[in-house]
Phi, psi and omega in degrees: 000131172274121190271349172246166178297134179285152171280146175303321185290345182251019184304318181297319178292322181299313182286339180283325188243354176230157176259337184224143173220153177270132187219152175222355180243124183293330178296323177292318179296325177296321177295320176296323178299314180295319180293319179293322179295321179296330180267354181070034181232172175247131178253136183262140186236133169255118180278119183275139182247133175291119185244008175127341182277345175068035168255236185278159175133142173284151177294145185308323181292343180261000188295316184297313182293320178296317178298322178299318180292323177298315181298333183280349184276136178289149176064020176235134177241129177281102183286323183173194180241143180223169177209163180220140180226166168062022182254322179248307182276347182072017181283127182288146171287129178231167176299323183295308183285335174288320177296327178298324177292319176300319179299318178298317179301317181288330174294319177298314179302314183294317184290327187254357177067040181233169173234117181281136180281330189231133164239104185270090195271016178147203185215213182306322181296351178261357183296329179295328176294320178297313181296328181275358183071023185252000179287127179307141190299330184279349175288116183238014175210133168236138183265084191264122175240295182305316183298326179280313187286320185247345181071022181230167172222099186280005174270334181232342188055031173295133182288094181289144181279055179258119187289332184240116182243020182236033182292337182239136176229129173263130184235132178220146184268141176283124181246353172203145173213118184208159173269127184219158172300146182280339179267135171298154182239128179120169182292134180285147176266202182286347181164184178277191185298337182251016174081012180269163179247086183289149176245132186241145172249143178278102180256008183080188178297136182226147175278119184234145176240148175249135180253148177279069184192145179205192185293338177288346179265319183190170177284104185292327181290354177255027176250143177237113182299139178277332184281134179298136177088358179263133176229150177274125179273314181172178183209148168253199184297321185227013176227141172237130180258130177236148175268123184239020183303317181257017184299136180227109002284168180302154182262139180239161178299137180084356181283152176265125180256132183257145179226150166268126178273140165274178187306313185297321179291317180295315182298316182286324179295318181293333180274345183279130178283345182270347180272122179284127178257125180241124179254122180241138176294151179292153182291000000 
């Protein structure tokens, strides 16, 4: 399954390496239809419905007509209806907005005389509904990544029953360690190297270390230091500054500092070609 909307230009690759894709544009589905027909196969489509988070999805009022057009395309099978929450707007998945997607799916079924196999009602952010017994009964698919890989849900921080939450470790080497004033000195410009407006507190002289890692590698603000007393100060494209004044044990030059990644750090690190990935068997 392709978990993001496909590009029209990659339709041939999509049908070659996936069996199912999430879609909201009929022109894209038409391109998938042509590509699938050229390969002599059938590609399955989950039609995404806008449920309030304002990322992908057709508006509910357009669902029946869009589904009708999908059904008319050769070599395309309408697998089901899907929705996405908490990714752009930060809107939480609830029983109410999930049920609204189920209602749209059933309206499509009634209008077109079909039975949908899949109602893909959310992702990791919907797991709390499952645990609470509040997930609508017809939802039979959740697209879970973060909950499996990290054992967390950073949209609700619901305590998922995942026994191991340390499957991933981010490691970076210390390339400088010095005591420096905590406040920058000099007139401020329009922002930092990445266009942000950092805010600083005067904490006096602090022991700081620089790591050979930066925002071009992964989302640094989604890292949590494992060593007690270490905090992340900030990052540029290829340097990360950490405060190690209270680090226990103390930090030295050339040392490797370990972090637990949250979803944003893991997603960007795995996509980065410059980040070395090392897979080790469990002890």
